[in-house]
DOZA-14416 format. One record per atom (N, C-alpha, C, CB): x, y, z; residue number from 1; residue in one letter; atom name. Coordinates in nm, 3 decimals. Each point is the difference from the previous one (the first is absolute). Glycine has a CB too. Layout:
N
    east   north      up num residuo atomo
       X       Y       Z NUM       A    CA
...
! end
This chain:
66
    east   north      up num residuo atomo
  11.394   5.678  13.059   1       M     N
   0.117  -0.010  -0.083   1       M    CA
   0.014  -0.145  -0.042   1       M     C
   0.112   0.197   0.116   1       M    CB
  -0.076  -0.216  -0.241   2       Q     N
   0.024  -0.135  -0.048   2       Q    CA
   0.134  -0.005  -0.071   2       Q     C
  -0.248  -0.041  -0.022   2       Q    CB
   0.312  -0.074   0.032   3       R     N
   0.130  -0.022  -0.065   3       R    CA
  -0.018  -0.107  -0.107   3       R     C
   0.127   0.065   0.210   3       R    CB
  -0.073  -0.037  -0.328   4       I     N
  -0.010  -0.095  -0.111   4       I    CA
   0.140  -0.025  -0.053   4       I     C
  -0.235   0.080  -0.060   4       I    CB
   0.279  -0.205   0.069   5       K     N
   0.134  -0.037  -0.049   5       K    CA
   0.001   0.002  -0.153   5       K     C
   0.039  -0.144   0.206   5       K    CB
   0.074   0.183  -0.260   6       S     N
   0.017   0.001  -0.144   6       S    CA
   0.023  -0.142  -0.051   6       S     C
   0.094   0.234   0.010   6       S    CB
  -0.156  -0.268  -0.120   7       D     N
   0.023  -0.131  -0.062   7       D    CA
   0.135  -0.006  -0.069   7       D     C
  -0.247  -0.025  -0.032   7       D    CB
   0.294   0.141  -0.016   8       S     N
   0.124   0.001  -0.078   8       S    CA
   0.126   0.031   0.082   8       S     C
  -0.138   0.069  -0.192   8       S    CB
   0.122  -0.007   0.311   9       D     N
   0.116   0.038   0.080   9       D    CA
  -0.034  -0.020   0.147   9       D     C
   0.076   0.168  -0.176   9       D    CB
  -0.018  -0.269   0.238  10       A     N
  -0.032  -0.035   0.138  10       A    CA
   0.040   0.110   0.099  10       A     C
   0.030  -0.240  -0.062  10       A    CB
   0.059   0.330   0.022  11       R     N
   0.042   0.109   0.088  11       R    CA
  -0.104   0.111   0.007  11       R     C
   0.237  -0.054  -0.054  11       R    CB
  -0.331   0.055  -0.038  12       F     N
  -0.094   0.109  -0.015  12       F    CA
  -0.136  -0.037   0.062  12       F     C
   0.119   0.072  -0.209  12       F    CB
  -0.168   0.016   0.296  13       T     N
  -0.133  -0.016   0.057  13       T    CA
  -0.075   0.131  -0.020  13       T     C
   0.082  -0.169   0.171  13       T    CB
  -0.199   0.160  -0.232  14       R     N
  -0.081   0.120  -0.021  14       R    CA
  -0.091   0.016   0.122  14       R     C
   0.006  -0.027  -0.256  14       R    CB
  -0.011   0.150   0.307  15       V     N
  -0.083   0.031   0.114  15       V    CA
  -0.108   0.096  -0.046  15       V     C
   0.192  -0.036   0.164  15       V    CB
  -0.317   0.006  -0.130  16       S     N
  -0.110   0.089  -0.037  16       S    CA
  -0.107  -0.003   0.108  16       S     C
   0.047  -0.038  -0.245  16       S    CB
  -0.132   0.139   0.239  17       L     N
  -0.109   0.007   0.096  17       L    CA
  -0.109  -0.101  -0.035  17       L     C
   0.050   0.243   0.040  17       L    CB
  -0.113  -0.296   0.061  18       T     N
  -0.116  -0.085  -0.020  18       T    CA
  -0.121   0.093  -0.022  18       T     C
   0.098  -0.190   0.145  18       T    CB
  -0.211   0.132  -0.175  19       Q     N
  -0.122   0.079  -0.016  19       Q    CA
  -0.029   0.079   0.128  19       Q     C
  -0.091  -0.170  -0.164  19       Q    CB
   0.109   0.106   0.279  20       K     N
  -0.022   0.068   0.128  20       K    CA
   0.096   0.119   0.016  20       K     C
  -0.077  -0.218   0.101  20       K    CB
   0.201   0.199  -0.146  21       G     N
   0.096   0.109   0.004  21       G    CA
  -0.043   0.118  -0.084  21       G     C
   0.178  -0.167   0.039  21       G    CB
  -0.229   0.139  -0.159  22       F     N
  -0.050   0.108  -0.086  22       F    CA
  -0.120   0.069   0.064  22       F     C
   0.082  -0.125  -0.202  22       F    CB
  -0.165   0.050   0.272  23       E     N
  -0.115   0.060   0.067  23       E    CA
   0.043   0.092   0.114  23       E     C
  -0.135  -0.201  -0.062  23       E    CB
   0.246   0.167   0.127  24       L     N
   0.050   0.081   0.112  24       L    CA
   0.083   0.120  -0.045  24       L     C
  -0.001  -0.206   0.138  24       L    CB
   0.039   0.210  -0.264  25       Q     N
   0.088   0.105  -0.051  25       Q    CA
  -0.050   0.142   0.031  25       Q     C
   0.066  -0.158  -0.179  25       Q    CB
  -0.194   0.190   0.159  26       P     N
  -0.044   0.137   0.033  26       P    CA
   0.018   0.035   0.147  26       P     C
  -0.164  -0.018  -0.185  26       P    CB
   0.147  -0.079   0.273  27       I     N
   0.017   0.025   0.143  27       I    CA
   0.146   0.031   0.031  27       I     C
  -0.194  -0.153   0.052  27       I    CB
   0.287   0.075  -0.110  28       F     N
   0.142   0.025   0.023  28       F    CA
   0.043   0.134  -0.059  28       F     C
   0.041  -0.246  -0.001  28       F    CB
  -0.097   0.282  -0.114  29       E     N
   0.034   0.129  -0.059  29       E    CA
  -0.048   0.115   0.088  29       E     C
  -0.013  -0.102  -0.229  29       E    CB
  -0.107   0.089   0.287  30       M     N
  -0.052   0.102   0.089  30       M    CA
   0.089   0.014   0.125  30       M     C
  -0.234  -0.048  -0.083  30       M    CB
   0.274  -0.065   0.140  31       I     N
   0.088   0.002   0.117  31       I    CA
   0.133   0.066  -0.035  31       I     C
  -0.109  -0.209   0.088  31       I    CB
   0.164   0.175  -0.203  32       S     N
   0.127   0.057  -0.044  32       S    CA
  -0.011   0.151  -0.017  32       S     C
   0.057  -0.216  -0.114  32       S    CB
  -0.165   0.261   0.052  33       E     N
  -0.019   0.145  -0.018  33       E    CA
  -0.010   0.072   0.134  33       E     C
  -0.116  -0.046  -0.217  33       E    CB
   0.045  -0.014   0.314  34       K     N
  -0.013   0.062   0.132  34       K    CA
   0.135   0.005   0.071  34       K     C
  -0.237  -0.082   0.013  34       K    CB
   0.314  -0.027  -0.022  35       L     N
   0.132  -0.002   0.064  35       L    CA
   0.093   0.104  -0.062  35       L     C
  -0.030  -0.242   0.050  35       L    CB
   0.026   0.255  -0.182  36       N     N
   0.083   0.101  -0.066  36       N    CA
  -0.041   0.140   0.042  36       N     C
   0.032  -0.155  -0.195  36       N    CB
  -0.162   0.180   0.202  37       A     N
  -0.048   0.132   0.041  37       A    CA
   0.047   0.032   0.141  37       A     C
  -0.200  -0.025  -0.148  37       A    CB
   0.193  -0.072   0.239  38       L     N
   0.046   0.023   0.137  38       L    CA
   0.151   0.020   0.006  38       L     C
  -0.191  -0.137   0.084  38       L    CB
   0.263   0.058  -0.162  39       T     N
   0.146   0.007   0.001  39       T    CA
   0.051   0.135  -0.048  39       T     C
   0.008  -0.246  -0.037  39       T    CB
  -0.068   0.298  -0.068  40       Y     N
   0.050   0.122  -0.062  40       Y    CA
  -0.072   0.127   0.046  40       Y     C
   0.062  -0.138  -0.194  40       Y    CB
  -0.160   0.123   0.284  41       F     N
  -0.076   0.115   0.047  41       F    CA
   0.093   0.104   0.063  41       F     C
  -0.200  -0.147   0.038  41       F    CB
   0.187   0.270  -0.084  42       G     N
   0.077   0.110   0.058  42       G    CA
   0.142   0.012  -0.052  42       G     C
  -0.138  -0.027   0.198  42       G    CB
   0.180  -0.063  -0.286  43       L     N
   0.136   0.007  -0.053  43       L    CA
   0.002   0.087  -0.126  43       L     C
   0.052  -0.228   0.094  43       L    CB
   0.051   0.310  -0.105  44       R     N
   0.022   0.073  -0.125  44       R    CA
   0.050  -0.100  -0.105  44       R     C
   0.052   0.218   0.124  44       R    CB
  -0.059  -0.181  -0.249  45       D     N
   0.045  -0.090  -0.108  45       D    CA
   0.143  -0.046   0.021  45       D     C
  -0.155   0.116  -0.157  45       D    CB
   0.241  -0.024   0.200  46       E     N
   0.141  -0.035   0.022  46       E    CA
   0.013  -0.102   0.113  46       E     C
   0.069   0.229  -0.081  46       E    CB
  -0.147  -0.212   0.185  47       E     N
   0.004  -0.093   0.113  47       E    CA
  -0.052  -0.138  -0.041  47       E     C
  -0.031   0.194   0.158  47       E    CB
  -0.073  -0.196  -0.239  48       A     N
  -0.055  -0.127  -0.048  48       A    CA
   0.103  -0.074  -0.085  48       A     C
  -0.232   0.097   0.005  48       A    CB
   0.303  -0.022  -0.091  49       M     N
   0.102  -0.062  -0.084  49       M    CA
   0.114  -0.054   0.087  49       M     C
  -0.059   0.156  -0.189  49       M    CB
   0.100  -0.080   0.290  50       L     N
   0.105  -0.045   0.090  50       L    CA
  -0.044  -0.126   0.074  50       L     C
   0.081   0.237   0.026  50       L    CB
  -0.204  -0.241   0.019  51       L     N
  -0.052  -0.118   0.068  51       L    CA
   0.007  -0.122  -0.091  51       L     C
  -0.152   0.145   0.136  51       L    CB
   0.113  -0.129  -0.262  52       E     N
   0.008  -0.110  -0.097  52       E    CA
   0.144  -0.051  -0.014  52       E     C
  -0.197   0.096  -0.124  52       E    CB
   0.291  -0.005   0.113  53       I     N
   0.141  -0.037  -0.015  53       I    CA
   0.048  -0.077   0.123  53       I     C
   0.039   0.202  -0.145  53       I    CB
  -0.072  -0.152   0.263  54       L     N
   0.043  -0.065   0.124  54       L    CA
  -0.064  -0.138   0.015  54       L     C
   0.029   0.224   0.105  54       L    CB
  -0.156  -0.237  -0.139  55       L     N
  -0.066  -0.130   0.009  55       L    CA
   0.059  -0.100  -0.099  55       L     C
  -0.209   0.115   0.074  55       L    CB
   0.243  -0.068  -0.193  56       E     N
   0.064  -0.089  -0.098  56       E    CA
   0.135  -0.049   0.052  56       E     C
  -0.117   0.121  -0.186  56       E    CB
   0.192  -0.033   0.250  57       K     N
   0.129  -0.040   0.059  57       K    CA
  -0.022  -0.103   0.111  57       K     C
   0.097   0.225  -0.057  57       K    CB
  -0.200  -0.204   0.138  58       A     N
  -0.030  -0.096   0.107  58       A    CA
  -0.036  -0.136  -0.059  58       A     C
  -0.081   0.188   0.147  58       A    CB
   0.005  -0.189  -0.255  59       I     N
  -0.036  -0.126  -0.066  59       I    CA
   0.125  -0.072  -0.049  59       I     C
  -0.221   0.097  -0.069  59       I    CB
   0.313  -0.023   0.008  60       V     N
   0.125  -0.061  -0.046  60       V    CA
   0.075  -0.061   0.117  60       V     C
   0.014   0.166  -0.190  60       V    CB
  -0.009  -0.096   0.302  61       N     N
   0.068  -0.054   0.119  61       N    CA
  -0.065  -0.127   0.049  61       N     C
   0.066   0.230   0.063  61       N    CB
  -0.199  -0.234  -0.061  62       F     N
  -0.070  -0.123   0.042  62       F    CA
   0.029  -0.114  -0.097  62       F     C
  -0.181   0.138   0.106  62       F    CB
   0.183  -0.109  -0.236  63       E     N
   0.024  -0.105  -0.099  63       E    CA
   0.142  -0.056   0.013  63       E     C
  -0.164   0.110  -0.155  63       E    CB
   0.259  -0.029   0.198  64       K     N
   0.136  -0.048   0.019  64       K    CA
   0.008  -0.103   0.113  64       K     C
   0.086   0.220  -0.083  64       K    CB
  -0.179  -0.213   0.177  65       Q     N
  -0.001  -0.089   0.114  65       Q    CA
  -0.058  -0.138  -0.033  65       Q     C
  -0.021   0.200   0.146  65       Q    CB
  -0.045  -0.211  -0.260  66       E     N
  -0.062  -0.129  -0.035  66       E    CA
   0.099  -0.103  -0.045  66       E     C
  -0.199   0.122  -0.062  66       E    CB
! end
């Protein structure tokens, strides 16, 4: 990951992947797909949707603590 400060706005920093990050992208995508498959294995569509809703609520709660 690299950070590049804006020349026109000091409040703005652009974040992008380095070449190494782009090279690792397929590995992270594979890991993400495997984790999703394990997480949702055996769940009905309704259960998967409920899980998504509950996880989003948990994320909001964590963000409130920051």
